GURO-641620 format. One record per residue (C-alpha): chain; z, y negated, x; residue in three letters. Coordinates in Angstrom, 3 decimals. Last residue first. Layout:
<'A' <Z Y X> 'ALA'>;
...
END
This chain:
<'A' <96.756 -117.680 96.653> 'ALA'>;
<'A' <98.036 -120.966 97.943> 'LEU'>;
<'A' <100.199 -123.404 95.992> 'TRP'>;
<'A' <99.373 -126.758 94.545> 'GLY'>;
<'A' <98.374 -130.298 95.238> 'LEU'>;
<'A' <99.268 -130.437 98.918> 'VAL'>;
<'A' <98.814 -133.917 100.246> 'ILE'>;
<'A' <95.875 -135.772 101.821> 'ALA'>;
<'A' <93.612 -133.396 99.985> 'GLY'>;
<'A' <94.136 -129.732 99.269> 'TYR'>;
<'A' <93.126 -127.711 96.242> 'SER'>;
<'A' <95.260 -124.870 94.872> 'HIS'>;
<'A' <95.932 -126.415 91.461> 'LEU'>;
<'A' <92.256 -127.160 91.058> 'GLY'>;
<'A' <89.253 -129.072 92.324> 'PRO'>;
<'A' <86.688 -127.007 94.260> 'LEU'>;
<'A' <85.757 -128.193 97.734> 'ILE'>;
<'A' <88.767 -128.067 100.070> 'THR'>;
<'A' <90.944 -125.201 98.842> 'ASN'>;
<'A' <88.046 -123.277 97.285> 'VAL'>;
<'A' <85.944 -123.446 100.431> 'GLY'>;
<'A' <88.627 -122.560 102.958> 'ILE'>;
<'A' <90.454 -119.394 101.848> 'PHE'>;
<'A' <88.276 -118.089 99.012> 'THR'>;
<'A' <85.251 -119.242 100.987> 'PHE'>;
<'A' <86.488 -117.376 104.050> 'LEU'>;
<'A' <87.055 -114.204 102.027> 'VAL'>;
<'A' <83.567 -114.493 100.506> 'VAL'>;
<'A' <82.108 -115.078 103.982> 'PRO'>;
<'A' <83.794 -111.797 105.097> 'VAL'>;
<'A' <82.266 -109.734 102.251> 'TYR'>;
<'A' <78.907 -109.400 104.015> 'ILE'>;
<'A' <80.509 -107.762 107.062> 'VAL'>;
<'A' <82.475 -105.100 105.158> 'ALA'>;
<'A' <79.441 -104.511 102.932> 'LEU'>;
<'A' <77.275 -104.023 106.015> 'TRP'>;
<'A' <79.649 -101.384 107.359> 'ALA'>;
<'A' <79.576 -99.593 104.011> 'MET'>;
<'A' <75.785 -99.467 104.029> 'LEU'>;
<'A' <75.683 -98.348 107.668> 'THR'>;
<'A' <77.933 -95.334 107.340> 'GLY'>;
<'A' <79.801 -93.891 104.419> 'LYS'>;
<'A' <79.433 -93.366 100.672> 'LYS'>;
<'A' <81.534 -90.654 99.055> 'LYS'>;
<'A' <80.614 -91.920 95.570> 'GLN'>;
<'A' <84.184 -92.090 94.305> 'GLY'>;
<'A' <86.072 -92.729 97.532> 'LEU'>;
<'A' <83.771 -94.953 99.558> 'ARG'>;
<'A' <81.698 -96.343 96.680> 'LEU'>;
<'A' <84.819 -97.033 94.626> 'HIS'>;
<'A' <86.588 -98.481 97.663> 'LEU'>;
<'A' <83.693 -100.883 98.303> 'TYR'>;
<'A' <83.598 -101.849 94.622> 'VAL'>;
<'A' <87.337 -102.596 94.835> 'ALA'>;
<'A' <86.514 -104.836 97.801> 'TYR'>;
<'A' <84.137 -106.836 95.638> 'LEU'>;
<'A' <86.564 -106.901 92.692> 'ILE'>;
<'A' <89.432 -108.228 94.840> 'TRP'>;
<'A' <87.252 -110.997 96.267> 'THR'>;
<'A' <86.134 -111.998 92.772> 'ILE'>;
<'A' <89.803 -112.022 91.657> 'LEU'>;
<'A' <90.783 -114.269 94.572> 'ALA'>;
<'A' <87.790 -116.418 93.666> 'TRP'>;
<'A' <88.967 -116.811 90.070> 'VAL'>;
<'A' <92.577 -117.513 91.016> 'GLU'>;
<'A' <91.490 -120.135 93.529> 'LYS'>;
<'A' <89.162 -121.759 91.009> 'PRO'>;
<'A' <92.021 -122.031 88.429> 'ASP'>;
<'A' <91.337 -119.730 85.524> 'TRP'>;
<'A' <94.857 -120.493 84.218> 'THR'>;
<'A' <96.511 -117.067 84.467> 'TRP'>;
<'A' <100.186 -116.122 84.079> 'PHE'>;
<'A' <101.017 -119.297 82.188> 'SER'>;
<'A' <104.333 -121.099 81.811> 'SER'>;
<'A' <103.496 -123.565 84.619> 'TRP'>;
<'A' <106.046 -122.804 87.361> 'ALA'>;
<'A' <107.614 -119.533 86.215> 'GLU'>;
<'A' <104.388 -118.175 84.739> 'GLU'>;
<'A' <102.519 -119.293 87.836> 'ALA'>;
<'A' <104.990 -117.369 90.021> 'TRP'>;
<'A' <104.431 -114.211 87.993> 'ILE'>;
<'A' <100.662 -114.632 88.302> 'ALA'>;
<'A' <100.922 -115.397 92.006> 'GLY'>;
<'A' <103.029 -112.281 92.543> 'SER'>;
<'A' <100.312 -110.231 90.834> 'LEU'>;
<'A' <97.442 -111.848 92.733> 'ILE'>;
<'A' <99.068 -111.656 96.156> 'THR'>;
<'A' <100.371 -108.117 95.646> 'VAL'>;
<'A' <96.847 -107.051 94.699> 'THR'>;
<'A' <95.586 -108.850 97.801> 'LEU'>;
<'A' <98.022 -106.777 99.860> 'LEU'>;
<'A' <96.695 -103.530 98.403> 'CYS'>;
<'A' <93.131 -104.812 98.856> 'ILE'>;
<'A' <93.733 -105.534 102.528> 'GLY'>;
<'A' <95.385 -102.204 103.279> 'VAL'>;
<'A' <92.451 -100.309 101.754> 'ALA'>;
<'A' <90.000 -102.631 103.529> 'ILE'>;
<'A' <91.619 -101.933 106.890> 'LEU'>;
<'A' <91.684 -98.201 106.206> 'ARG'>;
<'A' <88.010 -98.082 105.208> 'TYR'>;
<'A' <86.868 -100.091 108.217> 'ILE'>;
<'A' <88.893 -97.792 110.475> 'THR'>;
<'A' <87.241 -94.748 108.892> 'TYR'>;
<'A' <83.782 -96.138 109.671> 'ASP'>;
<'A' <84.832 -96.958 113.230> 'ILE'>;
<'A' <86.150 -93.431 113.756> 'GLN'>;
<'A' <82.939 -91.908 112.382> 'GLU'>;
<'A' <80.796 -94.161 114.571> 'LEU'>;
<'A' <82.600 -93.100 117.749> 'ARG'>;
<'A' <80.656 -89.815 117.830> 'GLU'>;
<'A' <77.443 -91.667 118.713> 'ASP'>;
<'A' <74.557 -89.972 116.895> 'ALA'>;
<'A' <72.976 -93.203 115.647> 'SER'>;
<'A' <72.788 -94.484 119.205> 'ASP'>;
<'A' <71.975 -98.113 119.995> 'LYS'>;
<'A' <71.411 -99.222 116.409> 'LYS'>;
<'A' <74.565 -97.404 115.322> 'GLU'>;
<'A' <76.592 -99.213 117.975> 'LEU'>;
<'A' <75.557 -102.665 116.752> 'VAL'>;
<'A' <76.123 -101.778 113.082> 'ILE'>;
<'A' <79.492 -100.148 113.728> 'TYR'>;
<'A' <80.792 -103.045 115.839> 'ARG'>;
<'A' <79.760 -105.514 113.166> 'ILE'>;
<'A' <81.604 -103.449 110.562> 'GLY'>;
<'A' <84.699 -103.332 112.766> 'ALA'>;
<'A' <84.674 -107.126 112.862> 'ALA'>;
<'A' <84.280 -107.200 109.071> 'GLY'>;
<'A' <87.241 -104.865 108.698> 'ALA'>;
<'A' <89.084 -107.239 111.028> 'LEU'>;
<'A' <88.420 -110.127 108.661> 'MET'>;
<'A' <89.473 -108.059 105.642> 'PHE'>;
<'A' <92.771 -107.117 107.265> 'SER'>;
<'A' <93.468 -110.765 108.182> 'ALA'>;
<'A' <92.690 -111.882 104.623> 'TYR'>;
<'A' <95.265 -109.423 103.308> 'SER'>;
<'A' <97.763 -110.432 106.005> 'PHE'>;
<'A' <97.610 -114.090 104.983> 'ALA'>;
<'A' <97.562 -113.318 101.251> 'ALA'>;
<'A' <100.609 -111.046 101.536> 'SER'>;
<'A' <102.522 -113.833 103.258> 'GLY'>;
<'A' <101.448 -116.398 100.661> 'ILE'>;
<'A' <102.621 -114.490 97.612> 'HIS'>;
<'A' <105.607 -112.628 98.985> 'PHE'>;
<'A' <106.962 -115.618 100.936> 'GLY'>;
<'A' <106.764 -118.071 98.034> 'PHE'>;
<'A' <107.837 -115.614 95.331> 'TRP'>;
<'A' <111.508 -116.585 95.714> 'ALA'>;
<'A' <110.452 -120.017 94.545> 'SER'>;
<'A' <110.336 -123.558 95.788> 'ARG'>;
<'A' <106.568 -124.000 95.753> 'LEU'>;
<'A' <106.451 -125.714 92.357> 'ALA'>;
<'A' <109.033 -128.244 93.611> 'PRO'>;
<'A' <106.791 -129.232 96.545> 'MET'>;
<'A' <108.048 -128.342 100.019> 'LEU'>;
<'A' <108.513 -131.430 102.117> 'GLU'>;
<'A' <106.014 -132.024 104.890> 'THR'>;
<'A' <105.719 -131.181 108.582> 'VAL'>;
<'A' <102.668 -133.073 109.833> 'GLU'>;
<'A' <99.881 -130.966 111.327> 'ARG'>;
<'A' <96.871 -132.406 109.488> 'PRO'>;
<'A' <93.982 -129.881 109.761> 'GLN'>;
<'A' <91.438 -129.558 112.590> 'LEU'>;
<'A' <93.809 -127.403 114.663> 'ALA'>;
<'A' <93.963 -124.905 111.774> 'ALA'>;
<'A' <90.216 -124.343 112.125> 'TYR'>;
<'A' <90.784 -123.595 115.796> 'SER'>;
<'A' <93.483 -121.109 114.742> 'LEU'>;
<'A' <90.901 -119.346 112.568> 'ILE'>;
<'A' <88.390 -119.338 115.430> 'LEU'>;
<'A' <90.874 -118.042 118.019> 'PHE'>;
<'A' <92.038 -115.113 115.899> 'THR'>;
<'A' <88.443 -114.289 115.007> 'MET'>;
<'A' <87.471 -114.223 118.689> 'ALA'>;
<'A' <90.440 -111.971 119.456> 'ILE'>;
<'A' <89.313 -109.550 116.751> 'GLY'>;
<'A' <85.738 -109.560 118.035> 'LEU'>;
<'A' <86.827 -108.743 121.597> 'PRO'>;
<'A' <89.591 -106.268 120.546> 'ASP'>;
<'A' <87.653 -104.061 118.111> 'ILE'>;
<'A' <86.807 -101.424 120.727> 'TRP'>;
<'A' <90.520 -101.143 121.552> 'ASP'>;
<'A' <91.749 -98.643 118.975> 'ILE'>;
<'A' <94.647 -96.548 120.254> 'ASN'>;
<'A' <96.083 -96.380 116.716> 'MET'>;
<'A' <99.597 -97.613 117.507> 'ARG'>;
<'A' <98.934 -99.789 120.546> 'TYR'>;
<'A' <95.538 -101.348 119.868> 'HIS'>;
<'A' <95.531 -101.126 116.077> 'LEU'>;
<'A' <99.034 -102.606 115.876> 'PHE'>;
<'A' <98.134 -105.409 118.287> 'LEU'>;
<'A' <95.053 -106.218 116.195> 'LEU'>;
<'A' <97.152 -106.215 113.031> 'ILE'>;
<'A' <99.570 -108.705 114.587> 'VAL'>;
<'A' <96.790 -110.927 115.967> 'ALA'>;
<'A' <94.989 -111.076 112.617> 'ILE'>;
<'A' <98.277 -112.068 110.967> 'GLY'>;
<'A' <98.746 -114.757 113.622> 'TRP'>;
<'A' <95.445 -116.331 112.589> 'SER'>;
<'A' <96.428 -116.200 108.907> 'PHE'>;
<'A' <99.813 -117.742 109.747> 'SER'>;
<'A' <98.106 -120.643 111.531> 'SER'>;
<'A' <95.594 -120.978 108.685> 'ALA'>;
<'A' <98.467 -120.990 106.176> 'PHE'>;
<'A' <100.300 -123.664 108.116> 'GLU'>;
<'A' <97.272 -125.926 108.365> 'PHE'>;
<'A' <96.248 -125.459 104.728> 'GLN'>;
<'A' <99.706 -126.106 103.342> 'ASN'>;
<'A' <102.981 -124.339 102.501> 'SER'>;
<'A' <103.008 -121.477 104.998> 'MET'>;
<'A' <105.668 -122.338 107.582> 'PRO'>;
<'A' <108.553 -120.542 105.813> 'LEU'>;
<'A' <111.302 -123.068 105.110> 'ARG'>;
<'A' <113.734 -125.436 106.807> 'GLY'>;
<'A' <110.876 -127.580 108.116> 'ALA'>;
<'A' <112.238 -127.688 111.675> 'LYS'>;
<'A' <113.219 -124.031 111.598> 'ILE'>;
<'A' <109.836 -123.037 110.168> 'GLY'>;
<'A' <108.046 -125.090 112.809> 'ARG'>;
<'A' <110.025 -123.387 115.574> 'ALA'>;
<'A' <109.350 -119.929 114.116> 'VAL'>;
<'A' <105.635 -120.661 113.686> 'LEU'>;
<'A' <105.390 -122.008 117.237> 'TYR'>;
<'A' <107.257 -119.069 118.748> 'ALA'>;
<'A' <104.886 -116.740 116.885> 'LEU'>;
<'A' <101.917 -118.644 118.289> 'SER'>;
<'A' <103.398 -118.356 121.786> 'VAL'>;
<'A' <103.796 -114.590 121.407> 'ALA'>;
<'A' <100.258 -114.183 120.019> 'ALA'>;
<'A' <98.844 -116.277 122.870> 'GLY'>;
<'A' <100.695 -114.207 125.446> 'GLY'>;
<'A' <99.352 -111.021 123.885> 'ILE'>;
<'A' <95.878 -112.548 124.083> 'PHE'>;
<'A' <96.388 -113.390 127.726> 'LEU'>;
<'A' <97.321 -109.748 128.286> 'TYR'>;
<'A' <94.115 -108.640 126.545> 'TRP'>;
<'A' <91.968 -110.979 128.626> 'GLY'>;
<'A' <93.532 -109.623 131.817> 'ILE'>;
<'A' <92.752 -106.073 130.651> 'LYS'>;
<'A' <89.170 -106.941 129.783> 'LEU'>;
<'A' <88.688 -108.538 133.203> 'VAL'>;
<'A' <90.071 -105.406 134.860> 'LYS'>;
<'A' <87.737 -103.192 132.803> 'GLU'>;
<'A' <84.605 -105.067 133.878> 'LYS'>;
<'A' <81.571 -103.962 131.854> 'LYS'>;
<'A' <79.573 -107.127 132.665> 'PHE'>;
<'A' <79.000 -108.109 129.037> 'PHE'>;
<'A' <82.217 -106.524 127.710> 'VAL'>;
<'A' <84.412 -108.072 130.407> 'GLY'>;
<'A' <82.733 -111.465 130.105> 'ILE'>;
<'A' <83.261 -111.466 126.330> 'ILE'>;
<'A' <86.870 -110.330 126.752> 'GLU'>;
<'A' <87.435 -112.994 129.397> 'LEU'>;
<'A' <86.115 -115.734 127.114> 'VAL'>;
<'A' <88.206 -114.538 124.158> 'MET'>;
<'A' <91.374 -114.316 126.245> 'ALA'>;
<'A' <90.847 -117.834 127.582> 'ALA'>;
<'A' <90.364 -119.125 124.049> 'PHE'>;
<'A' <93.426 -117.274 122.745> 'TYR'>;
<'A' <95.507 -118.670 125.606> 'LEU'>;
<'A' <94.240 -122.181 124.903> 'VAL'>;
<'A' <95.103 -121.912 121.192> 'LEU'>;
<'A' <98.571 -120.580 121.955> 'GLY'>;
<'A' <99.192 -123.446 124.344> 'SER'>;
<'A' <97.845 -125.807 121.684> 'PHE'>;
<'A' <100.484 -124.748 119.176> 'PHE'>;
<'A' <103.355 -124.591 121.653> 'LEU'>;
<'A' <102.627 -128.064 123.041> 'PHE'>;
<'A' <102.179 -129.471 119.532> 'ASP'>;
<'A' <105.598 -128.166 118.529> 'LEU'>;
<'A' <107.246 -129.592 121.658> 'MET'>;
END
């Protein structure tokens, strides 16, 4: 049942992505609308999967690489739905849906067994720390998507009035992302003190989370302090995405540390 829900969500996201691409390429509004409804279906099924897995595991489904990737993907979907319905922003939908599908596809490559929660993970900080990380990364990913949209549109028509809205959307997404990443780092430090009697251990995950925070803080400094806007800021939003992905995937699988993953979970996520 769990696998059926998971792969149903993945298939719906894939179908939505394909239809969105076709709709944009051929300028077919009806195709775009069908793709969007399939995406909503995929988000609903993915939520059902996470809830069902959480019930089966008796905990929040965010304790390993597979579960975090699934939550990360759903976080992108939630923010995308908010932007679409609350902010009336739909120009980001095709890229956002593609990102949702790609992150969930990465999750599909990971072991899906439901495992026991490690003692170090059994803390009240579990949900705060990992949940804020998932939505922080999701905000940064969508900021990157908006950056791509800005760059493409600016090359077509540098006077397009939509550019200002896209630029401001990038800023807001990054502002939300860095606030959530701050929560992630601070809650992780408190949690580390409880688990290992040290707020900071220079673990690779901690270091790369800090590097990510500094990079986005530089963006905010340029945006707010130096009043920078436009193409430069859009490129920064795009260039920073690989750093986010490395912090999420590369550190967990390549660099040894408390947050690394092998056949079993060796630590907690940041």
